[in-house]
C-alpha angles and dihedrals in degrees: 000000000000090000091054091048089049092051092048091049093048091049092047092051092048092051092048092047091049089052093051093046089053090051091049089054097047100036105038109187121214091215089065089067114105093005132137131190118205129203109199117217092244146343117299120281104082114092089204091060090042089055090055096049095043092045091052093048091049091051093048090047092051092049091055103256105166101203129030126186127196125198123220132176093241138333093273089060096046120145105247135209094021089124087070091066101032094081114182092348113104110244121209131182121215126186133212099215100267104307137046092217101049119107092236089060087073092060093042088052094048089054091051100043091046087074096057140070097212134035125197122190106196101218103188107156098328103083099079096061094245096132106026116355092192091058090049091053090047091054091053088051090056090048088053093049092051091049093047089052091059095256118143101248137191140166104224136204104350136152129214124212126221094259109042119178110262095231090054090051091049093047092052090045092054094055114109116257088244086074109085116224109201116187120198104217138031096243092055089045091055090049094050093047086054094050102037134061094209139075118287124187127215113223138161120264112272090230088074086070093061114114114226122236118218103158102066122110091249094050094044089053092052094042091050089055092048091050090052090053091050093054087072091044094254123163110233115213123189116220127196121185112200117205090208090080088076095060106073102018138080089256095092099157123073089221090063092052091047088053092054090058094042091053092045094051092044094052094044088053092049090053094045118021090190093071121111125184136218112197108214122193112201104178123046098186127114098204112194090346095304119140120261130226087261092060091048093049093050093047092049092049094047092050099048117108111262093248092057093037089064089061094045132086130187115214108244114246148252094045136145132259088244091055091051088051090052091051093045091057090062097050126096092224141343133222105202137181088186123077095212093053086055089050090049088052099043092044087060093045095256117137114245127198114195143206100213132220136170092014092277103127105058095076093048094057092040087059089057094043090239127146132187094029096113136066129190117244093238088058097038094057095054114100114276097358097109092054093050088049096048105040096070091046092050088052090051096041096116092049090049092047092054089050093051093045091052092050091051090049092051091048092053095054 
């Protein structure tokens, strides 16, 4: 029965798409010229995804795109404050009827993309089926609909892990070659070339396009504190605790993960009393009741010994990805469990050491010709390992900074 329903749905969508494509051909609208529709990689809440969406909009604005559309699941999950960065470009919000994965989302999408000349699906880390394979397949369907309607279509800035879901690989492989697949790091590019029998492009992560903000109240507050630390020659280290480390490891309780960071900060401080710490949440979502980065940062700060707590600041939330990037550029170094916090840091010339997950970090550091900047979660959560990993990097931070800044300079030429 499900198979029959699926066939009926597919046929209905194809007929509707053909009708809209015919209308696009006969009644060409001037307001479709210089227009782009964007599908974000998820609902709002992750600053990494926000960096991708905002960076893309800023780039489109600066290249003279007149009209930009952004898709959301429903009005309650709308991406906010994008008007602040869209400039003279018209910004429009479109909704998919409440859920990305619902059948009616295909029709909502067709009605939206019909109005645009280009469609960009921001792939991020959701195109290999790792999180929700059904959502990955639905995104590929939307890409197919846009392409079939005659819209210039691309999947932008995505990574691919070492064990992608077979159905996700097959769906990407079946896309027409007129759909551009743009991968954001050389390791993912190599993986996709291995899996697919079609062209794949290597590009930079869209988050590098994000413009930092340093003049907001939140950022001014943090930068003032950092400046105060520097007046006594202190080294300011950013710390991000990522709740995802709980998911696939033996550390099943949040209290255990908190203790790992407490112990690490305490031992770092004991080895170098000139260290200060900025706790940086980078994901505000409580997915399926799991604790967010914000909860972790607050718990770490509250549990620190008073002596260390006086040299520790938690970034006020909510804040934007651009504000975090502005803060990251003023730190001496960052320990991150989030790839896009690492990108925000490296994009500002700040060294970033990372606790990896989902095979996403290797390509980023390969792009910067850096080695020894990552540690696997299984190793990081063993007693003392994070400290042993970080201390040599802290000592070499200025050397690493110069290397990163030179790489950024060469890339910009």
